[in-house]
N, C-alpha and C positions, 0 to 999 in steps of 0.2 A: 894641678901641676905647679910646682914651686921651683924657684931658683933658676939655674942655667939650662942648657940643653939636656933634655931627658929623652930616653927612648921608651916608648910604650909598645909592648908586644900584647896586642889585644885580640883575644879569641872571641869572635862574634859567632854565637852558637844558636842554631835552631834546635830546640829540644824536641825529641820525639817522646817522649814520655809525658751687748744686751741681747740676750738671745731668748727666743721663745720656741717652744716645742709644739709641733702639731703631729699627732699620730694618724697615720693613714693606713687603713686596713691592708694587709698583705704586703706592706712595704716597711722598710726600715725607717726609723724616725727622722724627721726633718728638723734642722736647726737653722733659724734665719738670723742674719746679722746685717746691719746697715752701717757702712763705713764711709765717713766723710774725710777725704784727703785734702789737706790744706797746708799752706805755708805757715810757719810760726817762727818765733825767735827763742833760742835757748843758748845757754853758755856752758856746754859740757866741760870745756877746758878753761873756763873763766873769761872767755872772750865771746861777747854776744854775736851770734851768727844765725843765718837763715837755716831752718831745718824743715823737714816734712813731717807733719803730724797726721795721725789717724784718730779721728774722734777726739782731737785735742791732746793726744798722748804721744810722748816720745820716750822710749820706743813705743811701737804700736801695741794694741791690746793682745793678750794671749788668746789664742784660738783653741778652745778645749773641746775635744770630741772623743767619740768611742768608735772602734772599728765598725764599719758598715753604715755609720750615720750618713745621711744626706746633708751636706753642708751648703747652705745658700748664703753668699756674701754679695750684697748689693753695694758696689763701689761707686761713689760720686767723686768725680775728678774736679776739684776746685782749684787746681794748679793752672798755670798759663801755658802748659805744653802737654802733649800726650803722655799717658801713664799706663803701666801694666804691673801686675803683681804675679809672681810665681810662687808655687807652694812646694818648696824645695824638698824633694824626696818622696812626695806623694805620687803614686804610680799611675793614677788616672786610667784604670782599666778600660780599654777600647775608646778612650775619650781624650785624645790629645787636644781637643778643642778648648780645654780648660787649663792647658799647661802654662799659659801666661808668658810665653816667649815670643819674640818678634817673628820667628819662623812659623808659628802656629796660629797667631791671633793678630788682628788689627788692634793697635793701642786705643785706649779710651780717650776720645778728644776732650779738650778743655771744656768745662761747663756741662758735661754730659755724664751719664752713668752706664755701667754694665754690671750684669748680675752673673757671678760665677756660681756654678752648681757642680760640685764634685763629691765623690764618695771615697773615703780612705778604705777601700775594699781589701780585706784580708791583710791589713797592716796594723801594727802597734808601734809605739815608740816615740822618740823625740825628734822633732823637725822644727823648721822655721820658715817664714815667708819673707820675701823681700822684693823690691821693684827691679825690673829688668830693663826699663827704658833709660836711655842716656846714661848719666852717672848718678841717678837719683838715690841709689843705695848709699852714696856718700853723705846724704842728708837725713837719712832715717827711713821711715815707712817700713821698717822691719819689725818682726815680733815672733814670739814663740808659737809653735803649733804642736800640740801633744795629741796623740791618738792612744786612748786607753783600751785595755783589753775588755771584751765583753765578759759578763759575769760567769758564763759557762766555760770560759777558757782560763785555766789557772796560769798564774805567773810564778816564776821560781823565787819569790821572796815574799815576805809578809807585807800586808797593807801598811803603808807608812802613816805616820802621824799627820803629815802634810806633804804637798808636792810643790816644789819651787822651780822656777825657770831662771837661769842665769845666762844672760846674753853678754858675751865678751867680744870686743872688737877694737881694731885700730881706728883712729879718728884724725881728721884733717880740719884745721881751722879755716881753710879756704872753702868756698861754697862749691856745691856740685857743678854749677855752671863754670866756675873758674877751672876746676879740675877737668871738665869735659873740653874746655878750650885748650888746655895744655895738650891733651891727647890729640885733638883735631889738628893742632899745629905741629905735631910730630915730636912733642916732648913727653917725658915721663912725668908722673905725678910725684915722684920722689918718695921719701920716707915719711911716715905719719908723724903727727905732732904729739900724739898721746894715745892712751888706752882708756877704754870705758868699761864699766860693769853696769849693766842695766841702765845705760845712758848717762852714767855719772862717773866722775873721776874723784876718788877719795882724797881728802886732804891729809889724812893720817895723823892729825894733831889732837884727836880726842873729841873733835866737834862734829864728826860725821854722825848722821842718823842711821840706825841699823836698817839694812835692806831686808833682813829676815830675823825672826825671833824663834828660838829653840827652847824646848822644855827638857829639863834634865832627864836623861835616861831614855828619851824617845828617839826613834829612827825616822829619818826624813828621806824622801826621794828628791834628788836635785838633777835637773836637766841642764847641761852645760853646752852651749852652742857658740861657735865662732861665726859671727855675722858680719865680719869686717870686710875690707877691700883686698888686703895683700898679706898681712903679717900672720905667721903662725904664732900661737900664743901658748904659754904654759900656765896652767891653773892649779892652785894649791890652797889649802886652808890651814891656818896656824894650828899646830898640835892635834890635828885630826887626820885620820886616814879615810880615803874614799873607797868604797867597794864598788867596782864596776859591774853593772848588771845588764846593761843594754847599750847597743850602738845602732842608732838610726833604724830601729825596727827589728834588730836581731838580739836575742838573749845570748849572752856570752858566759864563758866560765868565770866564776866570780872570784876575782883576785883583789887584794887591797893595794892601793897606790897612794904614795905621798903626794904625787903630782901627776898631771896628765898633759901631754902635748895635744892641743886641739888645733888642727889646721883649718884654714879658711873653708867654710861650708860644712864643717863636720859638727856632729852632736854626740855627746856621751850622756848616758843615764847612770847615775851612781846613787848609792844609799849612804847616808851619813848618820852616825849615831852620836848623840850629844852626851858623851861620856867623860867630859873633861870638867875641870873646876868651873863653876858657874860665874862667868864674866864675859867680857867682849873678846872676840877673835876676828882677825882679818882674813877675808878671802883675798887672794893675790893673783893678778894676771900680769904677765910680762912677755915681751916679745922674745922670739927665738930666732937665732941665726942672723941677727943684726949686730954690727960692730958695737954700737952703743945701745944697750937695752933700754926700753921704756917700760915702766911699771906703774900699776895703779892698784888700789885696794877698795874693798867693799866690806861693810861691817856686819858680822853676825853677833847677836846678843842672846845670852841665856836669860830666860825669864827669872826675875828676882836676883840676877847676878850682880855682884859688886866687883868693881875693878875695871880699869881701862885695858884695852888690848895692848899687848907688848909692841913696842916700836921695832923690835927685832923681827924682821920678816924672814920667813923660810927662804933659803936660797934656791934659785932656779938651776936646773941642770944645764950642762954645757955640752955643745957639740952635736953633730948629726948622729954619731954612733949610738948615743944614749936614746935618741928618739926612735931610731930604727929598731933597736933591741926592745924597747917598750912595745912598739907595734907588733913585733914577733910574739909577744906574750898573749896577744888577743886571740881567743879561740871560740868558735861557735859552741854553744851548749846543745849537744845533739839530743839530749833527753827532754829538754824543755819544750813546751808547746809554744808555737808562735801565735799568729792570729787565727789559726785553725786548731782543732783538737789534736791533730796528729803532731808528733814531735818534729822539731826542725830536722833532726837526723834522718827522717824518712824521705827527705829530698836528696837523692843520691846524685849530686851534680857531677861527681867524678866519673859517672858512667855515660854522660852525655857525649854524643858523637860531635866532634869539632868539624864544622862544615866550612869555615872560612877563618883565616888568620890575617889580621891587618897589623902591620907595624906602623904605629903613629910616632913620628919624630917631630918634636916641637922646636921651632927655631924662631929667631928674631932677626930683623934686617931693616934696611931702608928701601922704601919705594917712593920715588919722586922726592927723595931727601927727607922723607917722613918715616918715623918709627912704625913698624908693623910686626905682629906676631903671626905665626902660621903653623899649620899641621900638614906635614908632607908637601910643603911648598905652596899651599893654598891658604891665603888669609881671608877668612870669611867676611862677607858684607851682607847685611840684610837688605833685600830688595824692597821696593815700595809695596809690592804685593806679597803677603806672607806665603811662604813655600807651600804650606798645607792647603791654602785656598787656591793657589795656582794649580796644584795637583787635583783638587776636588772639582774645580770648574773646567778642567781640561785645557789650561793655557800654559802648561809646564814649559813648552818649547819657547815661550816668549819671556820666561822669567829665569830659568836656571837649567843646567845640565846635570844629570846624575853622574856619579863616580868620576869626578874631575881629579881625584887623587888616585895614585897607584897603591895597591895593597902592599907592595914591597918597593918603596921608592928608592931611586938612585940618588947618589950624592948631588948630581946636577939638578934633579927635580927638587931636592930639599933646599938648595942654595938659591934658586931663582924663584922668588916669591911672586905669586900672582894674586890679585885681589878679585874675588868672585864668590858667589854662593858655593858653599862646600856641603854637598849632599850625597850620602851613601844610599844606594838602592838595595834593599834587602827584601826579597820576595819569599813568602812562606808557601811551600807546596801544601795544598789542602790535605793531602794524606798524612802530613806530618804536623798537624795542629797539636801543640803541646799542652800538657797539664800546666797550670799556672805555677810559676816559681815564687819563692818567698821574697825575692828582692831583685835589685838591678845588677849590682856588681859583686863579683866574688874575686878577691885578690888571691891569686894562686901562688905567687912567688915574687919576692923582691931580690935584687942582687946588683952589685956594682958591675960596671963594664957594659958589654954589648950582648944583646939577646941573640941566640941562635936556636934552631929547632931542637938541638940536643938538650937544651935547658928544660924541656918539657918533662924529662924523667924525674926532675926534682920538684915538680909542682905539688902543692898541698891539695890532694883530691878527696880529703875527708872532712875537715872542720874549719875551712876558711870562712871568715865572717862576711855575710852578705850585707852590703851597705851602699849608699848612693854617692859618696864622695871619698876618693882615695888619693892620698898624697904620693908624689913621686920625687925621690930625693935627687940632688944634683949628681950627674954622671952615673945614674943608675937606670935600670929598667924595671918595669913591673908587668907581670902577666895578669891580665884581667879577663875574666869570663863574663860575657854578657849574654843572657838568654833573651833573645828578641822574640818573646812570645806575646807581644802586645802591639797590635796593629795601630799605626798612627805615624806622626812625624815627631821625632824625639830629639832633643838637644843634648849633645855631648860637648861639654865646655870646660874650660879652665875656670875655676872659682876665683882665681885672681882677677879682680874686676878690670884692672888695666889690660891684662892680656886678653880677656874675653872681649872687651870693647874694641881692641885693635886687631881682632881677627882670629884668636886662638880658640876656635870652636867649630863644630860641624853639626849637621843634622843627619839622622838615620831615618829614612823613609821605609817603614815596615809595612809591606803591602801583602794582601791576600788576593790570589787570582779570582776568588769568588767574592763578589760584592754582597756581603751578607751581614746582617745585624748581629750574627753570632760572633763576628770578628771585630766590627767597629760600628760605633753609632753614627747616624747621620749628623750633618752639621745642624746644631740647634737653631731654632727659629730666631732666637735672640742674638745670635752671633753677629758681630760687626763685619762689614765688608768695606774694602778699601782697594786702592790701586786699580789694576786692570779689571777687577771683578766687582767694583763698587756698585754698579748699577745692574748687575746680572741677577735674574730671578733665582731664588734658592731652589735647589734640586734635592731630590731624595733618591740617590742611585742605589742605595743598599736595600736589598729585599729582606724580608723576615727570615729568621733562622730556619 
């Protein structure tokens, strides 16, 4: 969610329809990683400041996997405060215990470690990870996460010469602690100080070292993710077109683009052919929708090329309409296989029965003279006991109430902001257990103005792209289809970090009336416990399938 007040018409649907590898018999392969999280000093914008490193790296290491791999990441927290990582876009089938948000997990205390174990089941594509505690994302600890297709599942493009990750983000010279203090005192963090590409701001004077090297005539896969705090960014490459092939796990119709608007939290997979004169070229990232644009560059170099990159940078697009029109050009590739052998188009989401429609209106206001953001009048706050643990140990009544927001809020409910946990209760009837969907969100329609039920007749019920992060433009509404076919406690949030920190998020508790391992895994033995359940013995309420 970006900009001013937006209206979300959200259809929440229950569908009826250094790594080592150890091979374990009858299981998918396991990949083990050890990550040490520490403070360090870097100067991304020329000013020395505290950053958060993973294994001494800023940004953090790329996490490379293949669909259905078992990923084991042992995270050692060497900071002086609690820490959590989330794996943005990974669905965690039946396993919200690994989601890495304050509503599902206890944070890792300083000086201790926690081992994540997750499986990118039936997913392919471009993602990233980042910290969800405090304002740690403003200091780093983010990195690329790619999920490759298994060999037996074809992808709709030739194997690239190489595969590169490009992380673009806005950046502040103030520390994450200073930014958090601003928000806690009721102030905004304001506009960023600069833009980074893979943790660096290009000088643009010919002295920059290349981020990537290209071979003449070869085609490369480039994964572009906006890992920033607030700013939408436009990404482009001098003299080169980008062919869009994938968005957050969905293959799309392949169109060429001179530039792409990448909103906070989003990722695009493109192919780039090195078909220009062999020399240096700039990748360019610049802010969108700010009065005074911020721009940075990163260098691409052709092997054996001679000549500096031109100082004439390609211009950025202007206005909201351009961005909206570009978005409307994105379409699902119905004939391409996703993470399974069957084509994406075999998932006929347009035939799903809508069981519940919730209008989410995002607002901002003051509570006790301090800035807060809200959804339907409720500004979420994380209790000391994570919501999922409270539910699992049967102490929900002491921690939060379900459905504190109305599905169709009145103007008074929207204006009067309350601060409390914001949790939707979504129970799946056993007889309606669905077939697993390809993704989280399907954007059916964008439009200016106000949503009404009559707008449904204009929904895209054929080839909307399934992805995990969707932008909503100012004074517009978006109709989003969510197939809640995955039991657990799931976070629906603004990817604008200021808005998320100050309450613009909620959780959806997806429950099954039958406590069965067919629907959800038991709490792992290694899970941390805190708050009201800190000393409670672990229980295993879910029976075998």
